[in-house]
C-alpha positions, 0 to 999 in steps of 0.5 A, a space after each residue: 249539624 249533629 242530630 239532636 235528641 227529640 228532633 222530629 224526623 222528616 219523611 220525604 217521597 218523590 212523586 211522578 205525576 201523570 197529567 197534572 199542571 205540575 210538570 212543564 212537559 215542554 221544557 227541554 229537560 222533560 223526557 218522555 212519559 213512557 220511556 223506562 229511562 225516564 223513570 229509572 233516572 227519577 227513582 235512582 235520584 230519589 234513592 240516592 237522596 235516601 227518600 222514603 218512597 217513589 210514588 207513581 200517579 196513574 189515570 185510567 183515561 187520557 184527559 179530554 176536553 170538549 170531547 177531544 184529546 186535551 193535547 196540552 196535557 201530558 200524554 201517556 198513562 203507563 201501568 204503574 205496577 208493571 213499571 214498578 216491578 221493572 224499577 224494583 230491579 234497579 233499586 235496593 231500598 226505596 219504597 215503590 208505591 202504585 196508584 190503583 183504583 179500588 173501583 175498577 179492579 178486583 181484589 184477588 188479582 190486585 192482591 196478587 199483583 201487589 204481593 208479587 211486587 213485595 216479593 220481587 222488591 224484598 218488601 218495598 211495595 205500597 198501594 195508593 188507594 184511589 176510588 176514581 171520582 170521574 165518570 169518564 173512566 168507567 166507560 173503559 170498563 165492562 161494568 161501566 157506569 159511575 159509583 156515587 161517593 158513598 158507594 165508592 168508599 163502601 166498595 173500597 172498604 170491602 175491597 181492602 178487607 178482602 185483600 187483607 184476607 188474601 195477604 193474611 191467608 198464608 201464616 208466616 213460615 208456612 212454607 217448609 220446603 222439605 226436599 227429603 219428605 217432599 213436603 212443601 207447606 206445613 198445612 195443605 189448607 193454607 191460603 184458603 179464604 171466603 168473602 161474602 159482602 155487598 160488593 164481593 162474593 168470592 172464595 178460593 185459595 190465595 196463590 202466594 205465600 206471605 211476602 216480606 211486609 205481609 201487606 203493602 204500605 197503604 196510602 190514601 188521599 181522600 179529604 172528605 169526612 168519609 175519606 178521612 175516616 177511611 184513612 184512619 181505619 185503614 191506611 199508613 199514609 195520608 197523601 194530603 192536599 194541604 201543603 200550606 203549613 197553616 191549613 196543614 196543621 188543621 188537617 194534621 190535627 183532625 186526622 191524628 185526633 180521629 186516629 186517637 179516638 179510634 184507639 189507634 196510635 196517631 204516630 202510626 198514620 203519616 200525613 204527607 201533602 204533595 207539593 213543589 219547591 223552587 230553589 233560588 240564590 235568595 228568597 226573592 230570587 226563588 219567588 221571582 222564579 216561582 212566578 215565571 215557572 207558574 206562567 209556564 205551567 199554566 199557559 193561557 190555553 190551559 187556564 181557559 180549559 181548566 176554568 171551563 171545566 169548573 164553570 161548565 160552559 165555553 169560555 174560549 172568547 175570554 182572555 186568560 189574562 183578563 177578568 174572571 167571568 161570573 158564574 152561571 148555570 154549570 150543572 153540566 160540569 159535574 160530569 165533564 171529567 174535568 179538574 174539580 178540586 177539593 171534593 166540592 160539587 163544581 157549582 160550589 167550587 165555581 162560586 168559591 173560586 169566583 169569590 176569591 178572584 173578586 176579593 183578590 182581583 185575580 185574572 183567569 190565569 192568576 186564579 188557576 195558578 192560585 188554586 192549582 199550583 203548590 210552590 210551597 217551599 221557596 228560597 235557598 237550599 238552606 232556607 227550604 230545608 229550614 221551612 220543611 223542618 219547621 213544618 214537620 216540627 210544628 205538625 203541619 205534616 210528617 213529611 212531603 211528597 215532592 214533585 219536580 217541575 220537570 220529569 225526570 230531572 225535577 228532583 236532581 237539584 233538591 237531592 244535591 242541595 236541600 237533602 244535605 241541608 236536612 241531613 246536617 240539621 239532623 232531621 233526615 237520614 243519611 242511610 237507610 236502616 230498615 230492611 223494608 219500606 215499612 221499617 224505614 217509615 218507622 211503622 210497626 210490623 203487620 201482625 203475623 198469624 
């Protein structure tokens, strides 16, 4: 099918999650999470499919439950930037996005690391900014402690402002490199910066010249009012939790309206929910496969553990395929380091989950499947392509971050069968046309000094 004038183009990315219920780690097709070959396969598959970027999830602590290693979780938390620098060497076009906390890092070092990735990849670096909401991660750092929600966003805002100072401290073309005169830069004061604020008081000289994108593409996943405003004020991509199209349209409209109200071009901020897909010989076949896969993703032990984290008490004597127990006092769940979703306090979340279970007559495992898994797109390759194209055309999203059910092979089938359908519909590229990650996304260049 020829590309039609006015067809809204779909943005697609590959997500490689760590420690989520999305990966069936026990499947024979799932590989090690600390093996370079696993990541090379996944990123090459994504680039073969002409996807926009490859995003690594990252956690600062191995997930625990009841004070012990949660061994039903995927073990292994690689350092994202280290890994992405290795993947830059085996790819040419795809964006490379690291998930990095603004709470437990420092601006100078992180700005240097991200600028290095942008240089080594010829302009393909991205940063998924997270503020790290679980207190357990803080125990791994000298500062320790735990920042309240508002304080985390204040730190993130000042962190990003400081990083921008560093990235912008070298004007474009400030490197002369004149071997005859021995003059390397056109201004000996280049790279100077000073940041004084409530979070940082630093001054010095940044040690890297302007990289191909000047700044990495910025991604952020906050869903609260603070998170949405932070996104509008700062980032290029919102990694949304609203994968279902109806909820996605409300979120999309809100963020785009906030952008317009702030004087920003709404098209300069892309909304991309994280989601999964299940391909079948028919819609009915895909739906049946989805049910089977969901029960492999959420085992009885996993279901009980996840409910315990939100209910805040021991539920080991309950049957995962039995009724959901009533909500009691769960004040301890707020500091359990568990699976709180949606930005709500655990007590409010527990009540909302229990009400849903009662209304829909769900068992414990059915409830956990319903609130954690996102098998958004189901059907044949052609049907899934139509669903994605329609969701983007009707402003449920600008595109999707896709996570396979297994890693590293989870996107193989999608790239082979769904991507060609999207290309035939004229809504997805057949070749990369930009020189940088930012250009391939259709984002405006960062203004130079």
